[in-house]
C-alpha positions as CSV (number, residue, x, y, z in Angstrom):
1,X,-2.1,-118.3,97.2
2,X,-2.5,-114.6,96.3
3,X,-5.8,-113.0,97.4
4,X,-7.0,-112.8,93.8
5,X,-5.3,-114.2,90.7
6,X,-6.4,-113.1,87.2
7,X,-5.8,-115.8,84.6
8,X,-6.1,-116.1,80.8
9,X,-5.9,-119.3,78.8
10,X,-5.2,-119.0,75.1
11,X,-6.2,-121.9,72.9
12,X,-4.2,-121.4,69.7
13,X,-3.2,-123.1,66.6
14,X,0.5,-123.7,66.2
15,X,2.7,-123.2,63.2
16,X,4.6,-126.5,62.7
17,X,8.3,-126.1,63.5
18,X,8.2,-122.3,63.2
19,X,9.5,-121.0,66.5
20,X,9.6,-117.3,65.4
21,X,6.0,-117.3,64.1
22,X,4.8,-119.1,67.3
23,X,6.6,-116.6,69.5
24,X,5.1,-113.7,67.6
25,X,1.6,-115.2,68.0
26,X,2.2,-115.6,71.8
27,X,3.4,-112.0,72.2
28,X,0.5,-110.7,70.1
29,X,-2.1,-112.6,72.2
30,X,-0.5,-111.4,75.5
31,X,-0.3,-107.8,74.3
32,X,-3.9,-107.9,73.3
33,X,-5.2,-108.5,76.8
34,X,-3.1,-105.8,78.6
35,X,-6.1,-103.5,78.8
36,X,-7.3,-105.4,81.9
37,X,-5.5,-107.0,84.9
38,X,-3.8,-110.3,84.2
39,X,-1.4,-112.2,86.4
40,X,-1.0,-115.6,84.7
41,X,-1.2,-116.5,81.0
42,X,-1.2,-120.1,79.8
43,X,-0.7,-121.5,76.3
44,X,-1.1,-125.2,75.2
45,X,1.4,-128.0,74.9
46,X,4.2,-127.9,72.3
47,X,3.5,-124.3,71.5
48,X,6.9,-123.9,69.8
49,X,6.7,-126.9,67.4
50,X,3.3,-128.4,67.0
51,X,2.6,-132.0,67.5
52,X,4.0,-135.3,66.0
53,X,2.4,-135.7,62.6
54,X,2.5,-131.9,61.9
55,X,5.9,-132.7,60.4
56,X,8.0,-135.8,59.7
57,X,9.3,-137.6,62.7
58,X,13.0,-136.8,62.0
59,X,12.2,-133.1,61.4
60,X,10.1,-133.0,64.5
61,X,12.8,-134.4,66.7
62,X,15.4,-132.1,65.2
63,X,13.2,-129.1,66.1
64,X,13.7,-129.7,69.8
65,X,15.4,-126.9,71.8
66,X,17.4,-126.7,75.0
67,X,15.9,-124.8,77.9
68,X,18.1,-121.9,77.0
69,X,17.1,-122.0,73.3
70,X,15.2,-119.4,71.3
71,X,11.7,-120.3,72.4
72,X,12.1,-120.3,76.2
73,X,14.3,-117.3,75.9
74,X,11.6,-115.6,73.9
75,X,9.0,-116.5,76.5
76,X,11.2,-115.0,79.2
77,X,11.4,-111.7,77.3
78,X,7.6,-111.6,76.7
79,X,6.9,-112.3,80.4
80,X,9.3,-109.5,81.4
81,X,8.0,-107.0,78.9
82,X,4.3,-107.5,79.9
83,X,5.0,-108.3,83.6
84,X,3.0,-111.6,83.7
85,X,3.6,-115.1,84.8
86,X,3.7,-117.1,81.6
87,X,3.3,-120.9,81.0
88,X,3.7,-122.6,77.6
89,X,4.6,-126.1,76.4
90,X,7.6,-126.7,74.2
91,X,9.6,-129.5,72.6
92,X,12.6,-129.9,74.8
93,X,15.9,-131.3,73.5
94,X,17.0,-134.5,75.3
95,X,20.8,-134.4,75.6
96,X,20.9,-138.2,76.1
97,X,18.8,-139.1,73.0
98,X,18.4,-136.6,70.2
99,X,15.7,-138.8,68.6
100,X,13.4,-138.7,71.6
101,X,12.8,-135.2,72.9
102,X,10.8,-134.3,75.9
103,X,7.2,-132.9,75.9
104,X,7.8,-130.1,78.4
105,X,6.3,-127.0,80.0
106,X,8.0,-123.9,81.1
107,X,6.9,-121.4,83.8
108,X,8.4,-117.9,83.6
109,X,7.9,-115.0,86.1
110,X,7.3,-111.3,85.4
111,X,11.0,-110.5,85.8
112,X,11.8,-112.9,83.0
113,X,13.1,-115.5,85.4
114,X,12.7,-119.2,84.6
115,X,10.8,-120.6,87.5
116,X,10.7,-124.2,86.4
117,X,10.4,-126.9,83.8
118,X,8.1,-129.9,83.9
119,X,8.5,-132.8,81.5
120,X,5.7,-135.2,80.6
121,X,6.1,-138.3,82.7
122,X,3.6,-140.7,81.0
123,X,4.2,-141.3,77.3
124,X,1.4,-143.5,76.0
125,X,0.1,-144.7,72.7
126,X,1.9,-143.1,69.7
127,X,3.8,-140.9,72.1
128,X,5.9,-143.8,73.3
129,X,7.8,-143.8,70.1
130,X,8.2,-140.1,70.0
131,X,8.9,-138.7,73.4
132,X,11.3,-139.5,76.2
133,X,9.7,-139.7,79.6
134,X,10.4,-137.3,82.5
135,X,11.1,-138.6,85.9
136,X,10.3,-135.8,88.3
137,X,7.0,-134.3,89.5
138,X,7.5,-130.7,90.6
139,X,5.6,-127.8,92.2
140,X,6.8,-124.2,91.8
141,X,6.3,-121.5,94.4
142,X,5.5,-118.1,92.9
143,X,4.1,-114.8,94.0
144,X,0.7,-116.0,92.8
145,X,0.8,-119.3,94.8
146,X,2.2,-122.8,94.3
147,X,1.8,-123.7,90.7
148,X,1.8,-127.3,89.3
149,X,2.5,-128.0,85.6
150,X,0.7,-131.0,84.0
151,X,1.7,-131.9,80.4
152,X,-0.4,-133.9,78.0
153,X,-1.4,-137.4,79.1
154,X,-0.2,-136.8,82.6
155,X,-3.6,-135.3,83.2
156,X,-5.3,-138.7,82.7
157,X,-3.3,-140.1,85.7
158,X,-5.0,-138.9,88.9
159,X,-1.8,-139.8,90.9
160,X,0.1,-137.1,89.1
161,X,-1.7,-134.0,90.2
162,X,-2.4,-135.7,93.6
163,X,1.4,-135.9,94.2
164,X,1.7,-132.3,93.2
165,X,-1.1,-131.3,95.6
166,X,0.5,-133.2,98.4
167,X,3.6,-131.1,97.7
168,X,1.6,-127.9,98.1
169,X,0.1,-127.2,94.6
170,X,-2.8,-124.7,94.6
171,X,-3.1,-124.0,90.9
172,X,-2.7,-126.7,88.2
173,X,-1.8,-125.6,84.7
174,X,-2.6,-128.4,82.4
175,X,-1.1,-128.0,78.9
176,X,-2.8,-130.2,76.3
177,X,-3.1,-131.2,72.6
178,X,-6.2,-133.4,72.6
179,X,-7.5,-134.6,69.3
180,X,-9.2,-137.9,70.1
181,X,-12.6,-138.7,68.7
182,X,-15.3,-138.4,71.4
183,X,-19.0,-137.7,71.2
184,X,-18.9,-134.6,73.4
185,X,-15.4,-133.0,73.3
186,X,-16.3,-130.0,75.5
187,X,-18.0,-132.3,78.0
188,X,-15.1,-134.8,77.9
189,X,-12.5,-132.1,78.7
190,X,-14.6,-130.4,81.3
191,X,-15.3,-133.7,83.1
192,X,-11.5,-134.4,83.5
193,X,-11.0,-130.9,84.8
194,X,-13.9,-131.2,87.3
195,X,-12.5,-134.5,88.6
196,X,-9.0,-133.2,89.1
197,X,-10.1,-130.0,90.7
198,X,-12.5,-131.7,93.1
199,X,-10.1,-134.6,93.9
200,X,-7.3,-132.2,94.8
201,X,-9.1,-129.0,95.8
202,X,-7.1,-126.9,93.3
203,X,-7.9,-124.5,90.5
204,X,-7.5,-126.6,87.4
205,X,-6.6,-124.7,84.2
206,X,-6.9,-126.9,81.1
207,X,-5.5,-125.3,78.0
208,X,-6.0,-127.3,74.8
209,X,-4.8,-126.3,71.3
210,X,-6.8,-126.1,68.1
211,X,-5.9,-126.7,64.5
212,X,-5.3,-129.9,62.4
213,X,-2.8,-132.7,62.2
214,X,-3.5,-134.4,58.9
215,X,-7.1,-135.6,59.2
216,X,-7.2,-135.1,63.0
217,X,-8.5,-132.0,64.6
218,X,-7.5,-130.5,67.9
219,X,-10.8,-129.3,69.3
220,X,-10.0,-126.8,72.0
221,X,-12.7,-126.4,74.6
222,X,-10.2,-125.1,77.2
223,X,-11.6,-124.6,80.6
224,X,-11.1,-123.2,84.1
225,X,-12.5,-125.2,87.0
226,X,-12.6,-124.1,90.6
227,X,-11.7,-126.3,93.6
228,X,-15.4,-127.2,94.1
229,X,-15.6,-128.6,90.6
230,X,-17.5,-125.6,89.1
231,X,-16.7,-124.7,85.5
232,X,-15.8,-121.0,85.8
233,X,-15.3,-120.5,82.0
234,X,-14.9,-122.7,78.9
235,X,-13.6,-121.8,75.4
236,X,-15.2,-122.4,72.1
237,X,-14.8,-125.7,70.1
238,X,-12.3,-125.8,67.2
239,X,-11.5,-122.1,67.1
240,X,-8.8,-119.9,68.6
241,X,-10.2,-118.4,71.7
242,X,-9.2,-117.0,75.2
243,X,-10.9,-117.7,78.5
244,X,-10.4,-115.5,81.5
245,X,-11.3,-115.8,85.2
246,X,-10.5,-114.5,88.7
247,X,-9.3,-117.2,91.1
248,X,-10.1,-116.4,94.7
249,X,-7.9,-117.4,97.7
250,X,-10.8,-117.1,100.0
251,X,-12.8,-119.6,97.9
252,X,-9.8,-121.9,97.7
253,X,-9.3,-121.9,101.5
254,X,-13.0,-122.3,102.3
255,X,-13.3,-125.3,99.9
256,X,-10.3,-127.0,101.4
257,X,-11.6,-126.5,105.0
258,X,-15.2,-127.5,104.1
259,X,-14.1,-130.8,102.5
260,X,-10.8,-131.8,104.1
261,X,-9.9,-134.6,101.7
262,X,-6.3,-134.7,102.8
263,X,-7.0,-134.9,106.5
264,X,-9.2,-137.9,105.9
265,X,-7.0,-139.8,103.5
266,X,-6.1,-143.4,104.4
267,X,-2.8,-144.0,102.6
268,X,-2.0,-147.2,104.5
269,X,-4.8,-148.8,102.3
270,X,-3.5,-147.5,99.0
271,X,-0.4,-149.7,98.6
272,X,-1.6,-151.4,95.4
273,X,-1.5,-148.0,93.5
274,X,2.3,-148.0,93.8
275,X,2.7,-151.5,92.2
276,X,3.1,-151.9,88.5
277,X,0.5,-154.2,86.9
278,X,-0.6,-155.1,83.4
279,X,-4.2,-154.2,82.6
Protein backbone atom coordinates (compact mmCIF):
# COMPACT_ATOMS: atom_id res chain seq x y z
CA UNK A 1 0.00 0.00 0.00
CA UNK A 2 1.18 3.54 -0.79
CA UNK A 3 2.47 5.50 2.23
CA UNK A 4 -0.59 7.77 2.22
CA UNK A 5 -3.71 7.46 0.04
CA UNK A 6 -6.19 10.33 -0.23
CA UNK A 7 -9.68 9.04 -0.96
CA UNK A 8 -13.03 10.67 -1.76
CA UNK A 9 -16.41 8.90 -1.77
CA UNK A 10 -19.25 10.60 -3.64
CA UNK A 11 -22.76 9.58 -2.66
CA UNK A 12 -24.85 10.84 -5.55
CA UNK A 13 -28.28 10.46 -7.05
CA UNK A 14 -28.41 8.81 -10.48
CA UNK A 15 -30.40 9.90 -13.51
CA UNK A 16 -32.25 6.74 -14.66
CA UNK A 17 -30.89 5.37 -17.94
CA UNK A 18 -29.12 8.63 -18.81
CA UNK A 19 -25.47 7.76 -19.32
CA UNK A 20 -24.41 11.19 -20.55
CA UNK A 21 -26.01 13.06 -17.65
CA UNK A 22 -24.46 10.65 -15.15
CA UNK A 23 -21.01 10.97 -16.72
CA UNK A 24 -21.31 14.75 -16.63
CA UNK A 25 -22.19 14.60 -12.93
CA UNK A 26 -19.23 12.32 -12.20
CA UNK A 27 -16.83 14.63 -14.04
CA UNK A 28 -18.23 17.70 -12.28
CA UNK A 29 -17.81 16.07 -8.88
CA UNK A 30 -14.23 14.98 -9.61
CA UNK A 31 -13.32 18.40 -11.02
CA UNK A 32 -14.73 20.04 -7.91
CA UNK A 33 -12.22 18.42 -5.54
CA UNK A 34 -9.06 19.02 -7.55
CA UNK A 35 -8.02 21.89 -5.27
CA UNK A 36 -6.60 19.35 -2.79
CA UNK A 37 -4.76 16.04 -3.21
CA UNK A 38 -6.83 13.00 -4.16
CA UNK A 39 -5.65 9.59 -5.33
CA UNK A 40 -8.83 7.50 -5.35
CA UNK A 41 -12.40 8.56 -6.13
CA UNK A 42 -15.36 6.20 -5.61
CA UNK A 43 -18.96 6.41 -6.85
CA UNK A 44 -21.92 4.13 -5.97
CA UNK A 45 -23.33 1.05 -7.68
CA UNK A 46 -25.08 1.34 -11.05
CA UNK A 47 -23.88 4.90 -11.54
CA UNK A 48 -24.66 4.76 -15.27
CA UNK A 49 -28.25 3.50 -15.12
CA UNK A 50 -29.85 3.73 -11.72
CA UNK A 51 -31.44 0.71 -10.07
CA UNK A 52 -34.22 -1.70 -11.10
CA UNK A 53 -37.50 0.09 -10.52
CA UNK A 54 -36.07 3.42 -11.68
CA UNK A 55 -37.30 2.29 -15.14
CA UNK A 56 -39.27 -0.63 -16.58
CA UNK A 57 -37.53 -3.99 -16.40
CA UNK A 58 -37.14 -4.27 -20.18
CA UNK A 59 -35.82 -0.72 -20.52
CA UNK A 60 -33.43 -1.33 -17.65
CA UNK A 61 -31.96 -4.47 -19.23
CA UNK A 62 -31.64 -2.77 -22.60
CA UNK A 63 -29.59 0.02 -21.02
CA UNK A 64 -26.76 -2.37 -20.15
CA UNK A 65 -23.42 -1.58 -21.78
CA UNK A 66 -20.37 -3.62 -22.74
CA UNK A 67 -17.11 -2.88 -20.97
CA UNK A 68 -16.00 -0.82 -23.97
CA UNK A 69 -19.30 1.12 -24.05
CA UNK A 70 -19.88 4.83 -23.54
CA UNK A 71 -19.91 4.80 -19.73
CA UNK A 72 -16.68 2.96 -18.98
CA UNK A 73 -15.00 4.79 -21.87
CA UNK A 74 -16.15 8.04 -20.26
CA UNK A 75 -14.79 6.96 -16.87
CA UNK A 76 -11.42 6.23 -18.45
CA UNK A 77 -11.28 9.68 -19.98
CA UNK A 78 -12.24 11.36 -16.68
CA UNK A 79 -9.61 9.39 -14.77
CA UNK A 80 -6.96 10.28 -17.36
CA UNK A 81 -7.94 13.96 -17.45
CA UNK A 82 -7.81 14.42 -13.66
CA UNK A 83 -5.09 11.85 -13.00
CA UNK A 84 -6.98 9.83 -10.38
CA UNK A 85 -7.89 6.22 -9.76
CA UNK A 86 -11.63 6.05 -10.33
CA UNK A 87 -14.16 3.41 -9.24
CA UNK A 88 -17.82 3.38 -10.26
CA UNK A 89 -20.62 0.86 -10.61
CA UNK A 90 -22.31 0.21 -13.93
CA UNK A 91 -24.92 -1.99 -15.57
CA UNK A 92 -22.85 -4.38 -17.68
CA UNK A 93 -24.21 -6.14 -20.73
CA UNK A 94 -24.30 -9.94 -20.53
CA UNK A 95 -23.46 -11.39 -23.96
CA UNK A 96 -25.05 -14.71 -22.93
CA UNK A 97 -28.36 -13.28 -21.69
CA UNK A 98 -29.49 -9.83 -22.80
CA UNK A 99 -32.36 -9.90 -20.28
CA UNK A 100 -30.09 -10.43 -17.27
CA UNK A 101 -27.22 -7.92 -17.18
CA UNK A 102 -24.48 -7.85 -14.57
CA UNK A 103 -24.29 -5.44 -11.65
CA UNK A 104 -20.61 -4.55 -12.04
CA UNK A 105 -17.88 -2.20 -10.88
CA UNK A 106 -15.00 -0.76 -12.90
CA UNK A 107 -11.59 0.37 -11.65
CA UNK A 108 -9.66 2.80 -13.85
CA UNK A 109 -6.13 4.16 -13.35
CA UNK A 110 -4.83 7.73 -13.83
CA UNK A 111 -3.59 6.93 -17.33
CA UNK A 112 -7.11 5.95 -18.36
CA UNK A 113 -6.32 2.25 -18.30
CA UNK A 114 -8.99 -0.22 -17.29
CA UNK A 115 -7.50 -2.06 -14.30
CA UNK A 116 -10.37 -4.46 -13.66
CA UNK A 117 -14.06 -5.33 -13.56
CA UNK A 118 -15.85 -7.03 -10.67
CA UNK A 119 -19.35 -8.46 -11.14
CA UNK A 120 -21.76 -8.93 -8.24
CA UNK A 121 -21.65 -12.60 -7.27
CA UNK A 122 -24.66 -12.83 -4.92
CA UNK A 123 -27.99 -11.84 -6.47
CA UNK A 124 -30.60 -12.06 -3.71
CA UNK A 125 -34.24 -11.09 -3.26
CA UNK A 126 -35.58 -9.06 -6.18
CA UNK A 127 -32.12 -9.00 -7.75
CA UNK A 128 -32.42 -12.70 -8.60
CA UNK A 129 -34.89 -11.89 -11.34
CA UNK A 130 -32.90 -8.93 -12.68
CA UNK A 131 -29.16 -9.62 -12.61
CA UNK A 132 -26.92 -12.42 -13.75
CA UNK A 133 -24.42 -13.57 -11.16
CA UNK A 134 -20.68 -13.19 -11.59
CA UNK A 135 -18.39 -16.14 -10.89
CA UNK A 136 -15.01 -14.56 -10.11
CA UNK A 137 -13.69 -12.73 -7.07
CA UNK A 138 -10.76 -10.50 -7.96
CA UNK A 139 -8.15 -8.23 -6.42
CA UNK A 140 -6.45 -5.55 -8.49
CA UNK A 141 -2.86 -4.36 -7.89
CA UNK A 142 -2.43 -0.59 -8.37
CA UNK A 143 0.08 2.12 -7.50
CA UNK A 144 -2.06 2.82 -4.41
CA UNK A 145 -2.14 -0.76 -3.17
CA UNK A 146 -4.19 -3.89 -3.79
CA UNK A 147 -7.81 -2.86 -4.34
CA UNK A 148 -10.86 -5.10 -3.94
CA UNK A 149 -14.21 -4.19 -5.47
CA UNK A 150 -17.37 -5.30 -3.65
CA UNK A 151 -20.71 -4.75 -5.37
CA UNK A 152 -24.13 -4.56 -3.71
CA UNK A 153 -25.19 -7.52 -1.60
CA UNK A 154 -21.75 -9.13 -1.82
CA UNK A 155 -20.89 -6.89 1.15
CA UNK A 156 -23.33 -8.86 3.32
CA UNK A 157 -21.38 -12.09 2.78
CA UNK A 158 -18.27 -12.04 5.01
CA UNK A 159 -16.65 -14.73 2.86
CA UNK A 160 -16.47 -12.40 -0.14
CA UNK A 161 -14.10 -9.77 1.23
CA UNK A 162 -12.26 -12.44 3.22
CA UNK A 163 -11.37 -14.25 -0.02
CA UNK A 164 -10.21 -10.94 -1.51
CA UNK A 165 -8.10 -10.23 1.58
CA UNK A 166 -6.50 -13.67 1.42
CA UNK A 167 -5.61 -12.75 -2.15
CA UNK A 168 -3.86 -9.60 -0.94
CA UNK A 169 -6.53 -6.89 -0.73
CA UNK A 170 -5.62 -3.82 1.34
CA UNK A 171 -8.43 -1.44 0.33
CA UNK A 172 -12.05 -2.58 -0.14
CA UNK A 173 -14.22 -0.33 -2.33
CA UNK A 174 -17.84 -1.28 -1.64
CA UNK A 175 -20.36 0.11 -4.16
CA UNK A 176 -23.91 0.14 -2.84
CA UNK A 177 -27.51 1.10 -3.48
CA UNK A 178 -29.13 0.44 -0.10
CA UNK A 179 -32.75 1.45 0.44
CA UNK A 180 -34.03 -1.08 2.98
CA UNK A 181 -36.07 0.16 5.91
CA UNK A 182 -34.05 0.08 9.13
CA UNK A 183 -34.38 2.07 12.34
CA UNK A 184 -30.88 3.60 12.15
CA UNK A 185 -29.63 3.69 8.54
CA UNK A 186 -26.32 5.40 9.33
CA UNK A 187 -25.63 2.99 12.17
CA UNK A 188 -26.62 -0.02 10.05
CA UNK A 189 -24.19 0.86 7.27
CA UNK A 190 -21.41 1.81 9.66
CA UNK A 191 -21.79 -1.48 11.53
CA UNK A 192 -21.29 -3.53 8.37
CA UNK A 193 -18.27 -1.41 7.47
CA UNK A 194 -16.79 -1.84 10.94
CA UNK A 195 -17.27 -5.61 10.80
CA UNK A 196 -15.66 -6.02 7.38
CA UNK A 197 -12.76 -3.71 8.18
CA UNK A 198 -11.99 -5.40 11.51
CA UNK A 199 -12.45 -8.95 10.20
CA UNK A 200 -10.09 -8.45 7.31
CA UNK A 201 -7.82 -5.64 8.52
CA UNK A 202 -8.51 -3.49 5.46
CA UNK A 203 -9.66 0.03 4.78
CA UNK A 204 -13.36 -0.38 3.98
CA UNK A 205 -14.88 2.32 1.75
CA UNK A 206 -18.69 2.03 1.64
CA UNK A 207 -20.20 4.28 -1.04
CA UNK A 208 -24.01 4.32 -1.06
CA UNK A 209 -26.25 6.30 -3.42
CA UNK A 210 -29.09 8.68 -2.57
CA UNK A 211 -32.36 9.51 -4.33
CA UNK A 212 -35.62 7.63 -4.78
CA UNK A 213 -36.95 4.55 -6.55
CA UNK A 214 -40.72 4.89 -6.46
CA UNK A 215 -41.62 5.06 -2.77
CA UNK A 216 -38.20 3.76 -1.67
CA UNK A 217 -35.39 6.10 -0.66
CA UNK A 218 -31.69 5.38 -0.97
CA UNK A 219 -30.32 6.84 2.21
CA UNK A 220 -26.62 7.43 1.68
CA UNK A 221 -24.60 7.51 4.94
CA UNK A 222 -21.48 6.44 3.04
CA UNK A 223 -18.51 5.82 5.32
CA UNK A 224 -14.79 5.19 5.49
CA UNK A 225 -13.64 2.68 8.12
CA UNK A 226 -10.03 1.97 9.09
CA UNK A 227 -8.55 -1.52 9.72
CA UNK A 228 -9.14 -1.17 13.48
CA UNK A 229 -12.86 -0.58 12.92
CA UNK A 230 -12.74 3.16 13.48
CA UNK A 231 -15.15 5.32 11.49
CA UNK A 232 -12.87 7.88 9.87
CA UNK A 233 -15.68 9.77 8.12
CA UNK A 234 -19.38 9.35 7.36
CA UNK A 235 -21.62 11.23 4.94
CA UNK A 236 -25.01 12.78 5.55
CA UNK A 237 -28.28 10.89 5.34
CA UNK A 238 -30.44 11.22 2.22
CA UNK A 239 -28.45 13.99 0.54
CA UNK A 240 -25.69 14.16 -2.02
CA UNK A 241 -22.40 14.45 -0.18
CA UNK A 242 -18.69 13.69 -0.32
CA UNK A 243 -16.55 12.15 2.41
CA UNK A 244 -12.78 12.35 2.32
CA UNK A 245 -9.96 10.80 4.30
CA UNK A 246 -6.28 9.91 4.32
CA UNK A 247 -5.48 6.22 4.53
CA UNK A 248 -2.12 5.48 6.17
CA UNK A 249 0.10 2.54 5.26
CA UNK A 250 1.80 2.71 8.67
CA UNK A 251 -1.54 2.39 10.46
CA UNK A 252 -2.55 -0.47 8.15
CA UNK A 253 0.68 -2.38 8.81
CA UNK A 254 0.62 -1.74 12.55
CA UNK A 255 -2.95 -3.01 12.83
CA UNK A 256 -2.21 -6.19 10.89
CA UNK A 257 0.83 -6.95 13.02
CA UNK A 258 -0.88 -6.05 16.30
CA UNK A 259 -3.80 -8.40 15.61
CA UNK A 260 -2.57 -11.15 13.28
CA UNK A 261 -5.98 -12.60 12.38
CA UNK A 262 -4.63 -14.45 9.38
CA UNK A 263 -1.72 -16.11 11.18
CA UNK A 264 -4.08 -17.51 13.79
CA UNK A 265 -6.82 -18.75 11.44
CA UNK A 266 -7.84 -22.45 11.70
CA UNK A 267 -9.24 -23.17 8.21
CA UNK A 268 -9.23 -26.91 8.87
CA UNK A 269 -12.26 -26.26 11.10
CA UNK A 270 -14.22 -24.17 8.60
CA UNK A 271 -15.29 -26.82 6.13
CA UNK A 272 -19.03 -26.31 6.73
CA UNK A 273 -18.78 -22.78 5.31
CA UNK A 274 -18.06 -24.23 1.87
CA UNK A 275 -21.15 -26.45 1.81
CA UNK A 276 -24.43 -25.24 0.37
CA UNK A 277 -27.32 -25.51 2.84
CA UNK A 278 -30.83 -24.20 3.03
CA UNK A 279 -31.59 -21.82 5.88
